[in-house]
C-alpha positions in Angstrom: 133.5 84.6 72.3 135.8 84.8 75.5 134.7 84.6 78.8 133.2 87.9 80.6 132.7 88.0 84.0 132.7 85.0 86.2 135.8 83.1 88.0 139.1 83.5 86.0 140.8 80.4 87.6 142.8 79.2 85.3 144.0 75.4 85.1 145.3 72.8 82.5 143.4 69.4 83.0 142.7 67.2 79.9 140.4 64.0 80.6 140.3 61.5 77.7 137.5 58.6 79.0 137.7 56.9 75.8 141.5 57.8 74.3 142.8 60.3 72.4 141.3 62.1 69.3 137.7 62.7 68.4 136.5 58.9 67.1 133.5 57.2 67.1 132.8 54.4 69.6 133.0 50.5 68.3 129.5 50.3 69.7 127.3 53.0 69.5 128.4 56.8 69.4 131.4 58.8 71.0 130.3 62.2 72.2 132.9 64.7 72.6 132.5 67.4 74.8 135.1 70.5 75.9 134.7 72.4 79.0 136.4 75.2 80.7 138.0 74.3 84.2 136.8 76.5 87.0 139.2 75.1 89.5 142.4 77.0 91.2 144.2 74.3 91.9 144.7 70.4 90.9 142.6 69.7 94.1 139.7 71.2 92.5 139.9 71.0 89.0 136.7 70.9 86.8 138.4 67.5 85.3 136.7 65.4 88.6 133.4 66.9 88.1 133.3 66.0 84.5 134.9 62.7 85.1 132.4 61.8 87.6 129.4 63.0 85.5 130.5 61.2 82.6 130.6 57.6 84.5 127.5 58.1 85.8 125.9 59.2 82.0 127.2 56.1 80.7 126.3 53.8 83.2 122.7 55.1 82.3 123.5 55.1 78.4 125.3 52.1 77.7 124.8 53.1 73.9 126.8 56.4 74.4 130.4 57.4 75.2 131.8 60.6 76.7 135.1 61.9 75.9 135.5 65.1 77.8 138.9 67.8 77.3 138.8 70.2 80.3 140.6 73.5 78.8 141.6 76.3 81.0 139.8 79.5 80.6 142.8 81.2 79.1 142.7 78.7 76.5 139.6 77.1 75.6 138.3 79.3 73.0 141.6 79.5 71.0 141.5 75.9 71.4 137.9 75.0 70.2 138.8 77.5 67.1 141.5 75.0 66.5 139.1 71.8 66.7 137.0 73.7 64.3 139.7 74.6 61.8 141.2 70.8 61.9 137.9 69.4 61.2 137.5 67.8 64.5 134.4 69.5 65.8 133.3 68.4 69.0 129.5 67.9 70.0 129.3 70.1 73.0 131.2 72.8 74.4 130.9 74.9 77.8 132.5 78.1 77.6 131.7 81.7 77.8 129.7 82.6 74.8 127.8 81.3 72.0 127.0 84.1 69.2 130.1 83.6 67.2 129.1 79.9 66.6 125.5 80.6 65.9 126.7 83.3 63.6 128.8 80.4 61.4 125.3 78.3 61.5 127.1 75.2 63.6 124.8 75.2 66.5 121.4 73.2 67.2 118.8 75.4 68.2 117.6 74.6 72.0 114.5 72.9 71.2 116.6 70.3 69.2 118.4 69.5 71.9 116.6 69.8 75.1 113.5 68.4 76.5 110.3 70.4 77.1 110.8 69.7 81.0 114.4 70.6 81.1 113.7 73.8 78.7 110.8 74.9 81.1 113.1 74.3 83.7 115.7 76.9 83.2 115.0 80.3 84.7 113.2 82.4 81.9 115.9 85.5 82.1 118.8 82.7 81.1 116.7 81.6 78.4 116.3 85.1 76.7 119.9 85.7 77.2 121.0 83.0 75.1 118.5 83.9 72.0 120.0 85.6 68.9 117.4 87.0 66.7 114.6 85.5 68.4 115.8 81.8 68.6 117.9 80.5 71.7 121.0 78.5 71.0 122.9 79.5 74.0 122.2 77.0 76.6 123.3 78.7 80.5 125.5 76.3 82.5 126.3 78.2 85.4 125.8 81.8 86.7 127.0 84.8 88.9 125.5 88.2 90.1 126.4 91.4 91.9 125.4 92.6 94.9 126.5 95.3 97.3 129.1 94.0 99.6 130.4 95.9 102.8 132.1 95.6 105.7 130.5 95.5 108.9 133.5 96.3 111.2 134.4 99.4 109.3 131.0 100.7 108.8 130.6 100.3 112.8 133.7 102.5 113.2 132.1 105.0 110.8 128.8 105.1 112.9 126.8 103.7 109.9 124.1 101.8 110.7 122.6 100.7 107.6 123.7 100.0 104.5 123.1 102.9 101.8 120.1 102.4 99.4 120.6 105.7 96.9 123.7 107.2 95.5 123.4 109.9 97.9 123.3 107.6 100.8 126.4 106.2 99.2 128.1 109.3 99.0 127.4 110.4 102.6 128.6 107.0 103.8 131.8 107.3 102.1 132.3 110.8 103.2 132.0 109.0 107.1 134.4 106.1 106.3 137.1 109.0 104.7 136.5 110.9 108.0 136.5 108.7 110.8 138.2 105.5 109.4 141.5 106.7 108.1 143.8 104.3 105.8 140.6 102.8 104.0 139.2 103.0 100.5 135.3 104.2 101.1 134.2 102.7 98.0 136.1 100.1 95.6 135.4 101.5 91.7 137.4 99.1 89.3 137.0 100.1 86.0 140.7 98.8 84.8 140.6 96.5 81.7 140.1 93.2 83.6 136.0 93.5 84.1 135.2 97.4 83.7 132.4 96.0 81.3 130.6 94.8 84.5 130.9 97.6 86.3 129.9 99.7 84.0 127.0 97.9 83.2 126.1 98.0 86.9 127.0 101.7 87.5 124.5 102.2 84.3 121.5 100.4 85.5 122.0 102.0 88.7 121.2 105.0 87.0 118.5 104.3 84.6 120.7 103.8 81.6 121.8 100.5 80.1 125.0 99.7 77.6 122.5 98.5 74.9 118.8 98.4 74.6 116.3 95.4 74.2 116.7 95.4 70.2 120.4 95.0 70.1 121.8 98.4 69.5 124.2 99.8 71.5 123.5 102.8 74.1 126.7 103.5 75.5 126.6 107.4 75.1 123.1 107.8 76.4 122.1 110.5 78.2 121.2 108.6 81.5 124.8 106.9 81.2 126.4 110.6 80.9 124.8 111.6 84.0 125.8 108.6 85.9 129.8 108.7 85.1 129.5 112.5 86.3 128.3 111.8 89.6 130.8 109.1 89.8 133.5 111.5 88.7 132.4 114.6 90.9 131.1 112.8 93.7 133.6 110.0 94.4 136.8 110.3 92.2 137.2 114.3 92.9 136.5 113.9 96.3 138.8 111.2 97.0 136.1 109.0 98.3 137.6 106.1 95.5 140.6 105.0 94.0 142.4 108.0 92.7 142.1 106.6 88.7 139.9 104.0 88.7 140.7 102.9 85.0 144.4 101.5 86.7 142.4 99.4 89.2 141.2 95.7 88.3 138.5 93.8 90.0 140.8 91.5 91.4 142.5 94.4 93.4 139.4 95.7 94.5 138.6 92.2 95.9 142.0 91.7 97.7 141.7 94.8 99.4 138.2 94.4 100.7 139.5 90.9 101.7 142.5 92.8 103.5 140.3 95.1 105.1 141.2 97.6 103.2 137.8 98.6 101.3 134.3 99.8 103.2 132.4 99.0 100.0 131.9 97.6 96.7 129.9 95.5 94.4 130.9 91.7 94.5 130.0 88.3 93.4 129.8 85.0 95.5 133.3 84.4 94.9 133.9 87.4 97.1 132.3 86.1 100.1 134.1 82.8 99.5 137.3 84.8 99.9 136.4 87.2 102.3 134.8 84.2 105.2 137.1 84.3 108.3 138.9 87.6 107.4 136.3 90.5 107.5 132.7 90.8 108.6 130.6 91.7 105.6 127.0 92.1 105.1 125.4 92.0 101.6 122.6 94.3 100.1 121.0 95.7 96.9 122.8 97.6 94.7 122.0 101.4 95.6 120.2 103.3 93.1 120.2 106.8 91.7 116.9 107.3 93.7 113.9 105.4 94.2 112.3 105.5 90.7 115.1 103.7 89.6 114.0 100.0 88.9 116.3 97.7 91.5 119.7 96.2 90.0 119.3 93.1 88.6 122.8 91.9 87.0 123.6 88.7 86.0 126.2 87.0 83.7 126.3 83.3 82.7 128.8 80.7 81.3 127.1 78.8 78.3 126.6 75.3 76.8 126.6 74.9 72.9 125.2 72.0 70.7 127.2 71.6 67.6 125.6 70.3 64.4 128.7 68.7 62.8 128.6 65.2 63.8 125.1 64.9 63.6 124.6 63.5 67.1 121.6 65.1 68.0 119.9 62.3 69.8 122.6 61.6 71.9 123.6 65.4 72.5 119.9 65.6 73.7 120.2 62.9 76.1 123.8 64.3 77.5 122.3 67.7 78.3 119.4 66.7 79.6 121.4 64.5 82.2 124.1 67.4 82.5 121.2 69.7 83.7 119.6 67.5 86.1 119.2 68.9 89.7 121.5 66.8 91.3 125.0 67.8 88.6 124.1 71.1 88.4 123.8 71.6 92.2 126.8 69.6 92.8 129.0 72.3 90.3 127.5 75.3 91.6 128.0 74.0 95.7 131.5 73.1 94.3 132.6 76.6 93.1 130.4 78.9 94.7 128.7 79.5 91.8 124.9 80.6 91.3 122.2 78.2 89.4 120.3 78.6 85.9 117.5 76.1 86.8 114.5 76.6 88.5 114.7 73.2 90.8 118.2 73.8 91.8 117.4 77.8 92.7 114.7 76.6 95.0 117.4 73.7 96.7 120.0 76.8 97.3 117.4 79.4 98.5 115.8 77.1 100.9 119.4 75.7 102.5 120.5 77.7 105.5 123.9 76.7 104.6 123.8 78.8 101.5 122.0 81.6 103.6 125.0 84.6 102.7 124.0 84.0 98.8 120.4 85.2 99.6 121.0 88.5 97.9 122.8 87.1 94.8 119.9 84.4 94.4 117.2 86.8 94.5 118.7 88.6 91.5 118.6 85.4 89.2 114.9 85.3 88.0 114.9 89.2 86.7 118.6 89.4 85.8 119.9 91.7 82.8 122.7 90.4 81.2 125.4 91.4 78.5 124.3 91.2 75.0 125.6 87.7 74.5 123.7 86.9 71.1 125.2 90.1 69.4 128.5 88.9 68.2 130.2 92.0 68.1 129.8 91.7 71.8 133.3 90.3 72.5 135.0 93.4 70.9 132.7 96.1 72.2 133.6 94.4 75.5 137.2 94.7 75.0 136.7 98.5 74.2 135.0 99.0 77.2 137.4 97.3 79.1 140.5 99.5 78.1 138.7 102.8 77.9 135.7 103.3 80.3 138.1 104.0 83.1 139.2 107.2 81.4 135.1 108.3 81.3 135.8 108.7 85.2 139.2 110.1 85.4 139.7 113.3 86.7 139.8 116.3 84.6 139.2 114.0 81.4 136.4 114.4 79.0 134.1 111.8 80.3 131.5 112.5 77.5 133.8 112.5 74.8 134.9 109.2 75.4 131.0 107.8 75.7 131.0 109.6 72.4 133.9 107.3 70.4 133.1 104.4 72.9 129.3 104.2 71.0 131.1 105.3 67.6 133.3 102.2 67.9 130.4 99.8 69.3 127.8 100.9 66.7 130.5 100.4 64.1 131.4 97.1 65.5 127.6 95.7 65.3 127.4 96.6 62.0 130.3 94.9 60.8 129.1 91.8 62.6 125.8 91.9 61.3 127.0 92.2 57.4 129.4 89.3 58.0 126.6 87.3 59.6 
């Protein structure tokens, strides 16, 4: 499954701690681990993290060696697929999803490779998101969430004293920005192919809808969603309060515009705050909802660890994963890349640290977060459909309901096909 949401920062890196190839150690077991690179330059490549993690683990477990292959995000899924095709199946993979491997019956269930204490320390919302048909296979590694982010200086110029809490307040604030701060896009609505599925899900939730229900059925063309995207089209797009054609605007563009002071408000993740620090005065708040009858929006995304059965290294994998998910190791990775935790003890640590006060709104979301349907093997293809077409739903003069209907039909067909093949 392709990566869906966090930090698309590709960097080639390969670490071979015990030589080339996937071989067993002369004295004991060699675990092979394939991990994605979160760095954006050689100085902060994830290779450094995994190097130290492997050394620390080996020092405490002399009978186990660890060989890690750190691969750019753009290449990791293809790389893992090739390893499997060549019969060189790794023991552990860290990437963006797991459902396809579950369908192929390649993974250990979480109960086989995590201690009871480690399982209990995982945030319950993430444990549930890692399930396929009621059994957990996906092991959360890191997370992110979305909150409302606004430019304080622009708000001051527009005479706005507090961030909006409802759609109506957001519309009024956007009109004030347009009237009093020329040259600024009041609200950035990125529905381009980079990450339209995320923005769509956030807005669906804020209108009382969803992209899928609790039993795995896609609900793209629901009445709440029709009303939500009609509101966006008539109240933001048609009135010139966002980009003229959101379907042509990617998240990266919206974030860059915000960092450069050209956008007043948008939905953002912690990486946006890191980029904006020292450049604009920003504030964070809960995502505005249709009205107070809609429950608060808690949207999260995660990247995952998977434990493969092929090499029979269950006991060694269990030791390694329990070590990897310990607080000192998860905290180190989260702080290095300004990402969010998946474990309770690391969440408590970050929440209590004044140095991470800017993450407060993001951290609050995690325990009750809603996620993409990671456990559905069709999600990768459905996500691609949403990326390509959701922008059409809010295009001025377009047939938004018709597009939602077409997306619904395509999503249902992909889901049926995936279930039959599984």
